[in-house]
C-alpha positions in Angstrom: 0.0 0.0 0.0 1.1 3.5 -0.8 1.0 5.9 2.1 -1.9 8.3 2.2 -1.0 12.0 1.9 -3.5 13.5 4.3 -2.4 17.1 3.5 -2.9 16.7 -0.2 -6.3 15.2 0.4 -7.4 18.1 2.5 -6.3 20.5 -0.1 -8.4 18.8 -2.7 -11.5 18.9 -0.6 -11.1 22.6 0.2 -10.6 23.7 -3.4 -13.5 25.9 -4.7 -15.7 24.6 -7.5 -14.9 25.9 -11.0 -18.4 25.0 -12.4 -20.0 28.6 -12.1 -23.7 29.5 -12.2 -26.2 27.4 -14.1 -28.5 28.9 -16.7 -31.5 28.6 -14.4 -29.7 30.5 -11.6 -28.6 33.2 -14.1 -32.2 33.8 -15.4 -33.6 33.9 -11.9 -31.0 36.6 -10.9 -31.9 38.7 -14.0 -35.6 38.5 -13.2 -35.2 39.7 -9.7 -32.9 42.5 -10.9 -35.4 43.6 -13.6 -38.2 43.8 -11.0 -36.1 46.1 -8.9 -35.1 48.4 -11.7 -38.7 48.6 -13.0 -39.9 49.6 -9.6 -37.2 52.2 -9.2 -38.0 53.6 -12.7 -41.7 53.9 -11.8 -40.9 55.8 -8.7 -38.7 58.3 -10.6 -41.3 58.7 -13.3 -44.0 59.5 -10.7 -41.7 61.9 -9.0 -41.1 63.8 -12.2 -44.8 63.8 -13.0 -45.8 65.2 -9.6 -43.1 67.9 -9.9 -44.3 68.8 -13.4 -47.9 69.2 -12.2 -46.8 71.3 -9.3 -44.8 73.6 -11.6 -47.7 74.0 -13.9 -50.1 75.0 -11.1 -47.5 77.4 -9.7 -47.2 79.1 -13.1 -51.0 79.2 -13.4 -51.4 80.9 -10.0 -48.8 83.5 -10.9 -50.5 84.2 -14.3 -54.0 84.5 -12.7 -52.6 86.9 -10.1 -50.9 88.9 -12.8 -54.2 89.2 -14.7 -56.2 90.2 -11.6 -53.7 92.9 -10.8 -53.7 94.1 -14.4 -57.4 94.6 -14.2 -57.1 96.4 -10.8 -54.6 98.8 -12.5 -57.1 99.9 -15.2 -58.8 103.3 -14.5 -62.0 102.7 -12.7 -64.3 104.3 -15.4 -62.6 102.1 -18.1 -62.8 98.8 -16.2 -65.3 96.8 -18.0 -66.2 95.3 -21.4 -68.0 96.2 -24.6 -70.8 93.9 -25.9 -69.0 93.8 -29.3 -65.8 92.2 -27.8 -65.2 88.4 -28.5 -66.1 86.4 -25.4 -68.4 88.9 -23.9 -71.2 87.5 -21.7 -73.9 89.6 -20.1 -73.7 87.7 -16.7 -71.2 85.7 -14.7 -72.1 83.7 -11.7 -75.3 85.7 -11.2 -73.5 89.1 -11.6 -74.2 91.6 -14.3 -71.2 92.4 -16.6 -69.9 95.9 -16.4 -70.2 97.7 -19.7 -68.0 100.8 -20.4 -67.6 102.9 -23.5 -63.8 102.4 -23.9 -62.7 99.1 -22.5 -58.9 98.5 -22.1 -58.9 94.8 -21.8 -60.5 91.8 -23.5 -62.8 89.1 -22.0 -60.6 86.3 -23.3 -57.1 85.5 -24.6 -54.5 85.7 -25.8 -53.1 82.3 -24.9 -49.6 82.0 -23.4 -47.3 79.1 -23.7 -44.8 78.6 -20.8 -42.5 75.6 -20.1 -44.3 73.6 -22.8 -47.9 74.2 -21.4 -50.4 76.5 -23.0 -52.5 78.6 -20.7 -55.9 80.0 -21.6 -57.3 83.2 -20.1 -60.8 84.3 -19.2 -61.6 87.6 -17.6 -64.9 88.6 -15.9 -65.9 92.0 -14.5 -69.3 92.2 -12.8 -71.1 94.6 -10.5 -71.1 93.7 -6.8 -73.4 95.1 -4.1 -72.2 97.0 -1.0 -73.7 98.1 2.3 -74.2 101.8 2.9 -71.7 103.5 5.2 -73.1 103.4 8.8 -76.1 101.2 7.7 -74.9 97.7 7.0 -78.5 96.5 6.6 -79.1 98.7 3.5 -77.4 97.5 0.4 -76.9 99.2 -3.0 -76.3 97.5 -6.3 -73.5 98.3 -8.7 -71.2 99.7 -6.0 -68.0 97.7 -6.5 -66.6 96.0 -9.5 -65.8 92.3 -9.0 -63.0 91.2 -11.2 -62.1 87.5 -11.8 -59.1 86.1 -13.7 -59.4 82.4 -14.7 -56.5 80.4 -16.1 -57.1 76.9 -17.6 -54.6 74.4 -18.9 -54.4 70.7 -19.7 -51.6 68.3 -18.9 -51.2 64.5 -18.2 -53.4 64.8 -15.2 -56.3 66.3 -17.2 -57.8 69.8 -17.4 -57.1 72.2 -14.5 -58.3 75.7 -13.5 -57.0 78.4 -11.3 -58.7 81.7 -10.5 -58.1 85.0 -8.7 -60.8 87.4 -7.5 -60.7 91.0 -6.3 -63.0 93.9 -5.7 -62.3 97.3 -7.2 -63.5 100.7 -5.9 -61.9 104.1 -6.6 -59.1 104.8 -4.2 -59.3 107.6 -1.7 -63.1 107.7 -1.8 -63.8 106.6 1.8 -66.7 104.3 2.7 -69.4 103.7 0.0 -72.2 106.1 0.7 -74.7 105.0 -1.9 -75.6 106.2 -5.4 -76.2 109.9 -6.1 -79.8 109.2 -6.8 -80.3 108.2 -3.1 -78.3 111.0 -1.5 -74.9 109.5 -1.8 -72.3 108.9 -4.5 -70.3 105.8 -5.4 -67.5 107.9 -6.9 -67.3 111.2 -4.9 -65.3 112.4 -2.0 -68.0 115.0 -1.4 -71.3 114.1 0.3 -73.1 114.6 -3.0 -72.1 115.1 -6.6 -75.5 115.8 -8.3 -76.1 115.2 -12.0 -77.5 117.8 -14.5 -80.8 117.2 -16.3 -82.9 118.3 -19.3 -80.0 118.1 -21.8 -81.0 119.6 -25.2 -78.9 119.5 -28.3 -79.7 121.9 -31.2 -78.4 120.9 -34.7 -76.9 123.8 -36.8 -78.3 125.5 -39.8 -76.8 124.8 -43.2 -73.2 125.9 -43.3 -70.7 126.5 -46.1 -68.0 124.4 -44.4 -67.6 120.7 -44.1 -67.3 120.8 -40.4 -70.4 121.2 -38.2 -71.3 122.5 -34.7 -74.0 121.5 -32.3 -75.2 123.7 -29.3 -75.8 121.9 -26.0 -77.8 123.3 -23.1 -78.6 121.5 -19.8 -80.3 122.3 -16.4 -77.9 122.4 -13.5 -78.9 120.8 -10.2 -80.3 123.0 -7.4 -77.3 122.3 -5.1 -74.1 123.3 -6.9 -71.9 123.3 -3.7 -69.6 120.6 -4.9 -69.7 121.0 -8.7 -66.3 122.3 -9.9 -66.8 121.7 -13.7 -68.8 120.0 -16.4 -67.7 117.0 -18.5 -69.2 116.6 -22.0 -68.9 113.6 -24.3 -70.5 112.5 -27.5 -70.9 109.2 -29.4 -72.1 107.9 -32.8 -72.5 104.2 -31.7 -74.8 104.4 -28.6 -71.7 104.9 -26.4 -69.9 101.7 -27.2 -67.2 104.2 -27.8 -67.2 107.9 -26.9 -65.2 111.1 -27.2 -64.7 113.6 -24.3 -65.2 117.1 -25.7 -64.2 118.9 -22.4 -63.8 118.2 -18.8 -63.3 121.8 -17.7 -66.5 123.6 -18.6 -67.1 126.3 -15.9 -69.8 125.2 -13.5 -71.7 128.5 -13.9 -72.0 128.0 -17.7 -74.6 125.4 -18.7 -74.3 125.7 -22.4 -71.6 124.5 -24.8 -71.0 124.5 -28.5 -69.4 121.3 -29.9 -67.5 122.1 -33.2 -65.6 120.2 -35.8 -68.3 117.5 -36.3 -68.9 115.7 -39.6 -71.8 116.6 -41.8 -74.9 114.3 -42.1 -74.0 112.5 -38.9 -76.2 111.7 -35.8 -74.4 112.4 -32.5 -75.6 111.5 -29.0 -74.4 113.8 -26.1 -74.1 113.3 -22.3 -73.1 115.7 -19.6 -71.8 115.0 -16.1 -70.9 117.1 -13.1 -67.3 117.1 -11.9 -66.9 117.3 -8.0 -63.2 117.6 -7.5 -61.6 114.3 -8.7 -65.0 112.6 -8.9 -67.9 112.7 -11.3 -71.7 112.4 -11.1 -73.9 110.1 -13.2 -74.2 111.0 -16.8 -77.4 112.7 -18.0 -79.8 110.9 -20.4 -78.4 111.1 -23.9 -79.6 113.8 -26.3 -79.2 113.3 -30.0 -79.0 115.7 -33.0 -78.0 115.2 -36.6 -75.7 117.6 -38.4 -76.7 119.0 -41.8 -75.1 118.1 -45.1 -72.2 120.0 -46.4 -72.7 122.7 -49.0 -72.7 121.6 -52.6 -69.9 123.8 -53.7 -66.2 123.7 -52.8 -64.5 120.8 -51.1 -66.4 118.7 -48.5 -64.9 116.0 -46.4 -67.0 113.0 -45.2 -65.5 110.1 -43.2 -61.8 110.2 -42.2 -60.4 106.8 -41.4 -57.0 105.5 -40.3 -56.2 101.9 -41.0 -55.0 100.8 -38.5 -55.8 103.5 -36.0 -53.3 102.2 -33.4 -49.9 100.7 -33.9 -47.2 99.4 -31.5 -43.5 100.1 -31.6 -41.3 97.6 -33.3 -39.2 96.8 -30.1 -37.9 98.3 -26.9 -34.8 99.9 -28.5 -36.5 101.4 -31.5 -39.0 104.3 -31.9 -40.2 103.0 -35.3 -43.5 101.2 -35.6 -44.3 97.6 -36.8 -46.4 99.0 -39.8 -47.4 102.1 -41.6 -51.0 103.4 -41.5 -53.3 104.5 -44.3 -55.3 107.7 -44.0 -58.5 107.5 -46.2 -60.7 110.6 -46.7 -64.1 110.6 -48.3 -64.4 113.8 -50.3 -67.1 115.6 -52.4 -66.8 118.6 -54.6 -63.5 120.0 -55.8 -60.7 118.9 -53.4 -57.2 119.7 -54.5 -54.0 119.9 -52.6 -55.2 118.1 -49.5 -52.5 117.3 -47.1 -52.2 115.3 -43.9 -50.1 117.0 -41.2 -48.9 115.4 -37.9 -46.1 115.5 -35.3 -44.6 112.0 -34.8 -42.3 113.2 -32.1 -42.2 116.3 -29.9 -41.0 119.3 -31.8 -41.3 117.7 -35.3 -43.9 118.1 -38.0 -44.5 116.0 -41.1 -46.8 116.8 -44.0 -47.8 114.4 -46.8 -50.1 115.0 -49.8 -53.3 112.9 -50.3 -53.7 111.1 -53.6 -57.1 110.4 -55.3 -58.0 106.7 -55.8 -60.2 105.1 -58.4 -63.1 105.1 -56.0 -62.9 108.9 -55.5 -61.4 108.8 -52.0 -58.1 110.4 -51.2 -55.5 108.5 -49.3 -52.1 109.1 -47.8 -49.5 106.8 -46.1 -48.6 107.7 -42.5 -45.0 106.6 -42.3 -44.4 104.4 -39.2 -41.7 101.8 -40.2 -39.0 104.3 -41.1 -40.0 107.2 -38.8 -39.6 107.7 -35.1 -42.8 108.1 -33.0 -43.5 109.1 -29.4 -45.9 106.8 -27.5 -49.3 108.4 -27.1 -52.2 109.8 -29.2 -51.2 111.9 -32.2 -53.7 114.2 -34.1 -53.6 113.8 -37.9 -55.0 117.1 -39.4 -56.3 117.2 -43.0 -55.9 120.7 -44.6 -56.8 122.1 -48.0 -54.6 123.9 -50.4 -54.8 127.1 -48.3 -53.7 125.2 -45.2 -57.2 125.4 -43.7 -57.9 122.5 -41.3 -60.8 120.5 -42.6 -60.8 117.4 -40.4 -58.8 115.4 -37.9 -58.2 111.8 -36.9 -56.5 110.3 -33.9 -53.5 107.9 -34.4 -52.4 106.0 -31.3 -48.8 104.7 -30.8 -48.3 102.0 -28.1 -45.2 100.7 -26.5 -43.8 97.4 -27.9 -44.9 95.4 -24.9 -48.4 96.8 -24.6 -51.0 94.2 -23.8 -53.7 96.0 -25.8 -53.4 98.8 -28.3 -55.1 101.0 -27.6 
């Protein structure tokens, strides 16, 4: 017998196996690993999704707050809508929509895309009631303006909405004391700012010029203690839009002649009392129609600017994004008509009007290669003797204006 080498035998028994994993063991390991990786991926995906939704809502809250504050910044008398605006509704949540002659904001839009999400805007302005000062049991309608900004958007979680609400009342007016018709005033620092009455407008006789005048008379209130001036306005579209003629007519003078009107046009007029920085209710409208222009000489009809308002090209330039076209409807013999305007302070520009095939005369108001100040510019049409015949307003807005005008 050969001797047994015990040490060698022990070494052979302790040597690790060199066979490795079987295929079944390898597949089981990969399966377990895949389940873990999938679970971790789902957790990460959910985290990103929740964070994205939170970011979308935070942006919507900021946008709704911005829109509500923008409405609060609009002058009180211009805070409202016109029935002709897209998206206009007569009521909202039981409140009556505020209608003004010259609205500065739109009921809807424009959309805004931020961080890949598109946000839609809806604005509502309705009248809200208020209690009379010192008498909380007595309420008056149409005291405050209730503004609402609604922002909607859609993401993976569906359609979402955020809104901001605020109440607007003229600053520095003190407690609401009720409407002027009941001994108070919703827009006066004085105890009472009474309105005039019995407004009468007298059309002119036949004139030899194209521009017309109308004489207004009204009956002042008995109590003139707080009246500091009269404000007069007119409109040709039932006060969807209006033009202020004067806001400084002396309180002791209750008659006024409105000049520079177009021939063969029906105008409606209203008068209100000024009490310091406040104003009474408007009188009931009084209408009159101007006579036609004389058959001889040059007569001007409608004067149109297209567009009537243009924004600047950008923040570093005073030029505009487009030119405007002045179109004048004429009758009789009109030669040498010119359009004169001041694009910037201290400058004056004059361009001749050219007759078109339809008989109108047109001129281009240079905006794309000429500097303009922001604000309202008067375009005056003159004849060959430089006599003013008609005017039109041209509005220039800053490049970042939300609405123009």
